[in-house]
C-alpha positions as CSV (number, residue, x, y, z in Angstrom):
1,M,-54.5,-66.4,-19.7
2,K,-51.0,-67.2,-19.3
3,I,-50.0,-70.4,-20.8
4,G,-46.5,-72.0,-20.3
5,V,-45.7,-75.0,-23.2
6,I,-42.6,-76.8,-22.2
7,G,-41.7,-79.3,-24.9
8,I,-41.7,-77.4,-28.4
9,G,-41.5,-80.7,-30.4
10,V,-43.4,-81.9,-33.2
11,M,-46.7,-81.4,-30.9
12,G,-45.3,-78.7,-28.4
13,E,-44.4,-75.8,-31.9
14,P,-47.7,-75.8,-33.0
15,M,-50.0,-76.0,-30.2
16,A,-48.1,-72.8,-28.8
17,R,-48.8,-71.0,-32.1
18,N,-52.2,-71.9,-32.2
19,L,-52.3,-71.0,-28.1
20,H,-50.5,-67.3,-29.2
21,K,-53.0,-67.4,-32.1
22,A,-55.7,-67.2,-29.8
23,G,-54.9,-64.5,-27.8
24,H,-52.8,-66.0,-25.3
25,S,-50.0,-65.2,-23.3
26,V,-47.7,-67.4,-24.0
27,T,-44.2,-68.6,-22.6
28,V,-42.3,-71.4,-24.3
29,Y,-39.2,-73.7,-23.1
30,N,-37.1,-76.8,-24.7
31,R,-34.1,-78.3,-23.9
32,T,-33.0,-77.7,-27.9
33,A,-33.9,-73.7,-27.4
34,S,-33.5,-73.2,-31.5
35,R,-36.2,-75.3,-31.8
36,C,-38.3,-71.8,-30.3
37,D,-36.7,-69.8,-32.6
38,G,-39.9,-69.8,-35.0
39,L,-42.1,-68.9,-32.1
40,H,-39.6,-66.0,-30.7
41,A,-40.5,-64.5,-33.5
42,L,-43.9,-64.2,-33.2
43,G,-43.2,-62.5,-30.1
44,I,-43.7,-65.4,-27.5
45,V,-41.6,-65.3,-24.5
46,V,-39.2,-68.2,-24.6
47,A,-37.4,-69.2,-21.2
48,E,-34.3,-69.5,-20.4
49,T,-35.7,-72.9,-18.0
50,A,-38.5,-74.7,-17.0
51,R,-38.5,-72.8,-13.9
52,Q,-39.0,-69.4,-15.5
53,A,-41.9,-70.7,-18.2
54,I,-43.5,-72.1,-15.3
55,E,-43.1,-69.0,-13.1
56,A,-44.5,-66.8,-15.6
57,S,-47.7,-69.0,-16.3
58,D,-51.0,-70.0,-14.6
59,A,-51.6,-73.3,-16.2
60,I,-48.0,-74.8,-17.8
61,V,-48.9,-77.4,-20.3
62,L,-46.2,-80.3,-20.4
63,M,-45.8,-82.2,-24.6
64,V,-42.5,-83.6,-23.9
65,P,-41.4,-87.1,-24.6
66,S,-42.2,-89.0,-21.1
67,H,-42.6,-89.3,-17.8
68,V,-38.3,-88.8,-16.9
69,E,-39.0,-85.1,-18.9
70,V,-42.1,-84.3,-16.9
71,D,-40.1,-85.1,-13.2
72,E,-37.7,-82.9,-14.8
73,A,-39.1,-80.2,-15.7
74,L,-41.1,-80.3,-12.1
75,Q,-37.9,-80.7,-10.7
76,R,-39.7,-83.8,-9.0
77,T,-37.8,-86.5,-7.0
78,A,-37.8,-90.2,-6.2
79,N,-40.0,-90.2,-3.5
80,G,-42.2,-87.6,-5.4
81,A,-41.5,-84.4,-3.9
82,I,-42.0,-81.2,-6.5
83,A,-39.5,-78.5,-6.4
84,A,-40.4,-76.3,-8.9
85,P,-42.7,-73.5,-8.3
86,V,-46.3,-75.1,-9.0
87,K,-48.5,-74.0,-5.8
88,G,-51.9,-72.3,-7.5
89,K,-50.9,-73.2,-10.7
90,T,-52.3,-75.6,-13.3
91,I,-50.0,-78.3,-15.0
92,V,-51.6,-79.9,-17.8
93,L,-50.0,-83.1,-18.6
94,M,-50.4,-83.8,-22.6
95,S,-47.7,-86.3,-23.2
96,T,-48.8,-90.2,-22.9
97,V,-47.2,-91.7,-19.6
98,A,-48.2,-95.3,-17.8
99,P,-51.9,-94.3,-16.1
100,A,-50.0,-95.4,-12.4
101,Y,-47.2,-92.8,-12.8
102,S,-50.1,-90.2,-13.8
103,A,-51.6,-91.0,-10.7
104,A,-48.8,-90.7,-8.4
105,L,-48.1,-87.3,-10.1
106,G,-51.8,-86.2,-9.2
107,D,-51.1,-87.0,-5.8
108,N,-47.9,-85.1,-5.4
109,L,-49.1,-82.1,-7.3
110,A,-51.7,-81.8,-5.0
111,A,-49.6,-82.1,-2.2
112,A,-47.7,-78.9,-3.8
113,G,-50.9,-77.3,-3.4
114,A,-51.6,-77.2,-7.3
115,R,-54.4,-78.5,-9.7
116,Y,-53.7,-81.0,-12.1
117,V,-55.4,-81.9,-15.6
118,E,-54.4,-85.2,-17.1
119,A,-54.9,-84.3,-20.7
120,P,-53.4,-86.6,-23.3
121,V,-54.4,-85.8,-27.2
122,S,-55.8,-88.0,-30.0
123,G,-53.9,-86.5,-33.4
124,S,-50.7,-86.2,-34.6
125,K,-48.7,-83.2,-36.6
126,Q,-51.6,-82.4,-38.5
127,P,-54.1,-82.2,-36.3
128,A,-51.9,-80.3,-34.3
129,E,-51.6,-77.7,-36.9
130,T,-54.8,-76.9,-37.7
131,G,-56.2,-77.0,-33.9
132,Q,-58.1,-80.3,-34.8
133,L,-56.6,-82.3,-31.7
134,V,-59.2,-84.6,-29.8
135,I,-58.3,-83.3,-26.1
136,L,-58.7,-86.6,-23.2
137,A,-59.0,-84.4,-20.0
138,A,-59.5,-86.3,-16.3
139,A,-59.0,-84.3,-13.1
140,A,-59.8,-84.5,-9.3
141,D,-62.5,-82.0,-9.6
142,P,-63.9,-80.8,-13.0
143,A,-63.8,-77.7,-12.3
144,H,-60.3,-77.3,-13.0
145,I,-61.0,-78.7,-16.8
146,D,-62.9,-76.5,-16.8
147,D,-60.4,-73.5,-15.8
148,V,-58.0,-74.9,-19.3
149,Q,-61.2,-74.9,-21.1
150,P,-60.1,-71.9,-23.2
151,L,-56.8,-73.3,-23.5
152,F,-58.6,-76.8,-24.9
153,D,-60.5,-75.0,-27.4
154,A,-57.4,-72.9,-29.0
155,V,-55.7,-76.5,-29.6
156,G,-58.1,-78.8,-30.4
157,K,-62.0,-79.5,-32.1
158,K,-63.4,-81.6,-29.3
159,T,-61.9,-82.4,-25.5
160,V,-63.6,-85.7,-24.1
161,R,-64.1,-85.5,-20.3
162,C,-63.1,-89.2,-18.8
163,G,-63.3,-88.6,-15.4
164,P,-61.1,-89.3,-12.6
165,I,-57.6,-89.0,-13.0
166,P,-56.0,-92.0,-14.7
167,T,-58.9,-92.2,-16.9
168,A,-57.8,-89.8,-19.7
169,M,-54.8,-91.6,-20.6
170,R,-56.2,-95.1,-19.9
171,M,-58.6,-94.0,-22.7
172,K,-55.3,-92.6,-24.7
173,L,-53.6,-96.5,-24.3
174,A,-57.2,-97.8,-25.9
175,N,-57.3,-95.3,-29.0
176,Q,-53.3,-95.5,-29.7
177,L,-53.8,-99.7,-29.4
178,L,-56.2,-99.0,-32.7
179,L,-54.1,-95.9,-33.8
180,I,-51.0,-98.0,-34.7
181,A,-53.1,-101.6,-35.5
182,C,-54.0,-98.8,-38.3
183,F,-50.6,-97.7,-38.6
184,E,-49.3,-101.2,-39.5
185,A,-52.0,-102.8,-41.3
186,I,-52.0,-99.9,-43.7
187,T,-48.4,-99.7,-44.1
188,E,-48.7,-104.0,-44.2
189,A,-51.8,-104.1,-47.0
190,T,-49.9,-101.7,-49.4
191,H,-46.7,-103.6,-48.9
192,F,-48.4,-106.9,-49.9
193,A,-50.6,-104.7,-52.9
194,A,-46.9,-104.1,-54.1
195,G,-45.8,-107.3,-53.9
196,I,-48.5,-109.0,-55.5
197,G,-48.2,-107.1,-58.6
198,L,-50.3,-104.4,-58.1
199,D,-50.8,-100.7,-59.1
200,V,-50.4,-99.3,-55.5
201,G,-51.9,-95.6,-56.2
202,L,-55.0,-98.0,-57.9
203,F,-55.2,-99.9,-54.8
204,L,-55.3,-96.8,-52.2
205,E,-57.8,-95.3,-54.5
206,M,-59.9,-98.1,-54.0
207,A,-59.5,-98.0,-50.0
208,Q,-60.2,-94.3,-49.7
209,A,-63.5,-94.8,-51.5
210,G,-64.6,-98.2,-49.5
211,P,-66.0,-98.9,-46.2
212,L,-62.2,-98.5,-44.6
213,A,-61.5,-95.0,-45.5
214,N,-60.6,-92.9,-42.7
215,D,-58.5,-90.0,-41.9
216,V,-55.6,-92.0,-41.0
217,L,-55.6,-93.1,-44.3
218,R,-56.1,-89.9,-45.9
219,M,-52.9,-89.4,-44.5
220,K,-50.8,-92.0,-44.9
221,A,-52.0,-93.6,-48.5
222,P,-50.3,-90.2,-50.0
223,K,-46.5,-90.7,-48.1
224,M,-47.1,-94.6,-48.7
225,L,-47.1,-93.6,-52.1
226,A,-44.3,-91.5,-52.2
227,D,-41.8,-93.3,-49.7
228,D,-42.2,-90.4,-47.2
229,F,-41.3,-91.1,-44.0
230,T,-41.4,-87.8,-42.8
231,Q,-42.4,-87.8,-39.2
232,Q,-46.3,-87.5,-38.7
233,A,-46.0,-90.1,-35.8
234,P,-43.0,-91.0,-35.2
235,I,-41.9,-94.5,-35.0
236,R,-39.9,-93.6,-31.5
237,H,-43.2,-92.2,-30.0
238,V,-45.3,-95.5,-30.9
239,V,-42.5,-97.6,-29.5
240,K,-43.0,-96.1,-26.5
241,D,-47.1,-95.8,-26.7
242,I,-47.6,-99.6,-27.8
243,G,-44.9,-100.8,-24.8
244,L,-47.4,-98.6,-22.1
245,V,-50.6,-100.0,-23.9
246,C,-48.7,-103.6,-23.5
247,D,-47.5,-103.2,-19.6
248,E,-50.3,-101.7,-18.9
249,A,-52.3,-105.0,-20.3
250,A,-49.8,-107.4,-18.9
251,Q,-50.8,-105.6,-15.4
252,R,-54.0,-106.5,-15.8
253,G,-53.8,-110.2,-17.8
254,L,-55.2,-108.6,-20.5
255,R,-54.6,-110.5,-24.0
256,V,-53.5,-108.2,-26.6
257,P,-51.4,-110.7,-29.5
258,V,-51.7,-107.7,-32.3
259,A,-49.9,-104.6,-29.3
260,E,-47.3,-107.5,-28.6
261,V,-46.8,-108.2,-32.5
262,N,-46.6,-104.3,-33.2
263,R,-44.8,-103.7,-30.2
264,T,-42.2,-106.5,-31.6
265,L,-42.1,-104.8,-35.2
266,F,-41.7,-101.4,-34.4
267,S,-39.0,-102.2,-32.0
268,E,-37.4,-103.6,-34.4
269,A,-37.5,-100.4,-36.7
270,M,-36.1,-98.2,-33.8
271,Q,-32.9,-100.2,-33.6
272,C,-32.4,-100.0,-37.3
273,G,-32.2,-96.5,-36.8
274,Q,-35.7,-95.3,-37.6
275,A,-36.4,-93.3,-34.8
276,Q,-36.9,-90.7,-36.8
277,D,-39.1,-91.8,-39.1
278,D,-43.1,-91.5,-39.2
279,A,-44.8,-94.8,-38.7
280,V,-45.2,-95.8,-41.9
281,G,-41.2,-96.2,-42.4
282,I,-41.9,-99.7,-41.2
283,V,-42.2,-100.8,-44.5
284,K,-38.6,-100.5,-44.7
285,I,-38.5,-103.6,-42.4
286,L,-41.3,-105.1,-44.1
287,R,-39.1,-105.2,-47.3
288,K,-36.7,-106.6,-46.0
289,G,-38.6,-109.9,-45.9
290,R,-38.2,-112.8,-43.9
């Protein structure tokens, strides 16, 4: 397949590598061009503009921070018109955005003659590097997912077909509520263990041997022990996603108290300059006390 990847960051860079490794013809674009240097060294084509990446590809992956960058890449106007050359192509949105936005985008792309596959992912940097992401896919026609399944197979271990748009985005938000609660719970419990005088290493060893052992705990435990806040799931992404969860809940009259608390907590970390920290970096906020 001729695949474009727009957004070469924590997730997009390893995804582009895995697509290239799987034998696909890959063209990448990123606003900060230097982030593509390592991919260029592999022989991956680096486009000068998003438009060039779209023109060179049959399927275009968008792995960008938010809907703002999606609109920028597709040259989408306020009334939904899309100026980018998308006719006859498949746009695969792997970023997390509001379900209502995704639904509107699907309509706009159809009007522009393009196919749209909504495909947010479950997983962070390490699963992206190892091709172990879980793809949550939705489309107006299941055949559109079939067309890009080789792409999904190159970057993920499982594709969950959620139904029509925007069910994949809704599935992702439910997943993020759970995942972010796990990030916070691991961080808070470790902070509590240290505060009451326990051997933190022993506590985390016990936790990983017990009924709550999972991949998230296995990834975060060494980071907690080492005070390593290098991003896997950066706080800036957590704030965006938990905000989307809370906004969707509010629109539907749903009570999500833990999500609301986490929105406040992670937003405080953002305000303290921790946008680039991994999610467990909120321990800095907890250590400040009341």
